[in-house]
C-alpha positions in Angstrom: 31.9 9.5 7.5 29.1 8.5 9.8 27.0 5.6 9.1 23.5 6.1 7.7 20.8 5.6 10.2 18.2 3.3 9.8 14.9 2.8 11.0 13.7 -0.1 13.3 11.4 -2.3 10.9 9.2 -2.8 13.9 8.3 1.0 14.4 8.0 2.5 11.2 7.5 6.1 11.3 6.2 7.1 7.6 3.1 9.0 8.1 1.6 7.4 5.1 1.7 3.8 6.6 0.0 5.4 9.8 -2.5 7.9 8.1 -5.4 5.3 7.6 -5.4 4.1 11.1 -4.8 7.8 12.6 -8.0 8.2 10.4 -10.2 5.3 11.1 -8.6 3.0 13.8 -8.2 0.4 11.1 -5.7 -0.4 8.6 -8.1 -0.9 5.4 -5.6 -0.9 2.7 -2.9 -3.0 4.2 -0.6 -0.1 3.7 0.6 -0.2 7.5 0.8 -3.9 7.6 3.3 -3.5 4.3 5.4 -1.0 6.4 5.7 -3.5 9.7 2.8 -2.1 11.6 1.3 -5.2 13.7 -2.4 -5.4 12.8 -4.9 -8.6 14.0 -6.6 -10.1 11.2 -9.5 -7.5 11.4 -6.4 -4.4 10.4 -6.8 -3.2 14.0 -3.4 -2.2 15.5 -2.1 -2.4 19.0 -2.9 0.3 20.9 0.2 1.0 22.4 2.0 1.0 19.1 -0.8 3.8 17.7 -0.3 6.0 21.0 3.7 5.9 20.4 3.2 6.8 17.0 0.3 9.4 17.4 2.7 11.3 20.1 5.4 11.5 17.5 3.6 11.8 14.0 0.3 13.3 15.2 0.7 16.8 14.7 1.9 16.2 11.0 -0.9 14.1 10.5 -3.1 17.0 11.2 -1.4 19.5 9.2 -1.9 17.9 6.2 -5.6 16.6 6.6 -7.4 17.8 4.3 -11.0 17.3 5.9 -10.8 19.4 8.9 -14.4 19.0 9.7 -14.5 15.4 10.6 -12.5 14.4 13.9 -10.2 11.7 13.2 -10.2 8.6 15.4 -6.7 9.0 16.8 -7.7 12.5 18.2 -11.1 10.8 19.8 -9.0 8.2 21.2 -5.6 9.7 22.3 -6.8 13.7 22.1 -4.8 16.2 20.4 -0.7 15.5 19.8 1.6 17.4 21.8 3.3 19.7 19.2 7.0 19.0 18.7 7.2 17.2 22.1 7.9 13.8 23.2 6.6 12.3 26.6 8.9 10.2 28.6 8.1 6.8 29.6 8.4 5.8 33.1 
């Protein structure tokens, strides 16, 4: 029987943890920090971490977004996510 796959604690992929950050650029309620997302004392996450998470979870976030009229911070900062594709790092 294969072993259970575990998430790395330093890279949470939980959309609920990233939602506030994708929406505003800040972790106002501490959900991201509680999930292991590194933020500074003002609640701002590391830009490279957000970019990576946006590539993986951005389309899923936009699909469940109830307010389609207001553009989320992550769209303004990083553009539209690539649907279902991951970019290779070089």
